C-alpha positions in Angstrom: -29.1 23.5 21.8 -28.7 19.8 22.3 -30.7 19.1 19.1 -28.3 21.3 17.2 -25.3 19.4 18.6 -26.8 16.1 17.6 -27.6 17.4 14.1 -24.0 18.7 13.7 -22.7 15.3 14.9 -24.9 13.5 12.4 -23.7 15.7 9.6 -20.0 15.1 10.5 -20.7 11.3 10.6 -22.3 11.4 7.2 -19.5 13.5 5.8 -17.0 11.0 7.2 -18.8 8.1 5.7 -18.9 9.8 2.3 -15.1 10.5 2.6 -14.4 6.8 3.5 -16.7 5.6 0.7 -14.9 7.9 -1.8 -11.5 6.8 -0.5 -12.6 3.1 -0.9 -13.8 3.7 -4.5 -10.6 5.6 -5.4 -8.4 2.8 -3.9 -10.4 0.1 -5.8 -10.0 2.0 -9.1 -6.3 2.6 -8.4 -5.7 -1.1 -7.7 -7.7 -2.2 -10.7 -5.8 0.2 -13.0 -2.5 -0.9 -11.5 -3.4 -4.5 -12.2 -4.1 -3.7 -15.8 -0.9 -1.6 -16.2 1.4 -3.9 -14.4 -0.1 -7.2 -15.6 -0.1 -6.1 -19.2 3.6 -5.1 -19.0 4.5 -8.4 -17.4 2.8 -10.2 -20.3 4.5 -7.9 -22.8 8.0 -8.4 -21.2 7.7 -12.1 -20.5 5.6 -13.5 -23.3 5.4 -11.1 -26.3 8.9 -9.6 -26.1 10.9 -12.9 -26.1 9.0 -14.1 -29.1 9.5 -10.8 -30.9 13.2 -10.8 -30.2 13.6 -14.5 -31.2 11.7 -14.1 -34.5 12.8 -10.5 -35.1 9.2 -9.4 -35.8 8.7 -5.8 -34.7 5.2 -5.9 -36.2 4.0 -8.3 -33.5 5.2 -5.9 -30.9 3.5 -3.0 -32.6 0.3 -4.9 -32.9 0.3 -5.8 -29.2 1.2 -2.2 -28.2 -1.7 -0.8 -30.3 -4.2 -3.1 -28.6 -2.8 -2.8 -25.1 -2.5 0.9 -25.3 -6.3 1.2 -25.6 -6.6 -0.1 -22.1 -3.2 0.7 -20.6 -3.2 4.5 -21.2 -6.7 5.0 -19.5 -5.4 2.7 -16.7 -2.3 4.9 -16.3 -4.5 8.0 -16.2 -6.8 6.5 -13.6 -3.7 5.6 -11.5 -2.4 9.2 -11.7 -5.8 10.8 -10.8 -6.6 8.3 -8.0 -3.0 8.3 -6.8 -3.1 12.1 -6.3 -6.4 11.7 -4.5 -5.1 8.9 -2.3 -1.9 10.9 -1.5 -4.0 13.9 -0.6 -6.1 11.7 1.6 -3.0 10.5 3.5 -1.3 13.9 3.6 -3.7 16.8 2.8 -0.9 19.4 2.9 0.8 19.3 -0.5 3.8 21.1 0.9 4.5 18.1 3.1 4.7 15.7 0.1 8.4 16.3 -0.4 9.4 16.6 3.3 11.7 13.7 4.0 11.1 14.1 7.8 7.5 13.0 7.2 7.5 9.1 6.8 4.3 9.2 4.7 6.0 11.5 2.1 8.6 8.7 1.4 5.9 6.6 -0.5 4.5 9.7 -2.2 8.0 10.8 -3.3 8.8 7.2 -4.5 5.5 7.1 -6.5 6.0 10.5 -8.1 9.6 9.6 -9.0 8.6 6.3 -10.5 5.9 8.2 -12.5 8.4 10.7 -13.8 10.8 8.0 -14.9 8.0 6.0 -16.6 6.8 9.1 -18.5 10.3 9.9 -19.6 10.8 6.4 -20.9 7.4 6.3 -22.6 8.2 9.6 -24.4 11.6 8.4 -25.5 10.0 5.2 -26.8 7.2 6.9 -28.5 9.1 9.7 -30.2 12.6 8.2 -30.7 12.4 4.4 -30.8 9.0 3.4 -32.2 8.9 5.7 -35.2 11.9 3.8 -36.6 11.3 0.4 -35.0 12.9 -2.3 -37.1 14.7 -5.6 -36.6 17.9 -3.5 -36.1 16.7 -1.6 -33.0 14.4 -4.1 -31.3 17.0 -4.3 -28.5 16.5 -0.7 -27.7 12.8 -1.2 -27.5 13.3 -4.3 -25.3 15.2 -2.2 -22.7 12.4 0.3 -22.6 9.8 -2.5 -22.1 11.8 -4.2 -19.4 12.5 -0.9 -17.6 8.8 0.1 -17.7 7.8 -3.4 -16.5 10.2 -3.2 -13.6 9.0 0.3 -12.8 5.4 -0.9 -12.8 6.3 -3.7 -10.3 8.0 -1.1 -8.1 4.9 1.1 -8.3 2.9 -1.9 -6.9 5.5 -2.6 -4.2 5.5 1.1 -3.2 1.7 1.0 -3.0 1.9 -2.0 -0.7 4.4 -0.2 1.4 1.7 2.3 2.4 0.1 -0.6 4.3 3.3 -2.5 5.4 5.5 0.4 6.3 8.4 -0.8 4.0 9.3 2.8 3.1 8.4 4.4 6.4 
């Protein structure tokens, strides 16, 4: 009887260690992907965009976007997948994710809201602005870039809030 209890305890410990290792890997991937997404947008908004606007060269913007998109879109996908996993780890009951009386849900709601706004801006840029990007509508694209960059920074701040309690 005692041997069975020890074996069950050992199995629980191993399962707990695996969960924590998986959590750590997911958190690392999430942070690395956020670094790529946010850092790339900061470079785009503060270095590439001002030069494009000054010279009125949409091609430079399109060239950067084409290169950056190859790493940015996988980074965004990794953030979404790991973000859902991390949210589930913090609050395993999905029905609680939108309950404002639960402080943990504040960060989850903020992240999901930021994601929705980011996706809507990206779709608008992709299907409305970029197909007819020219010197005439660079300002419209600039507003999209600045907005997505600010949203990316807010994503990071929201992520930090899970540890600091800023949104709780």
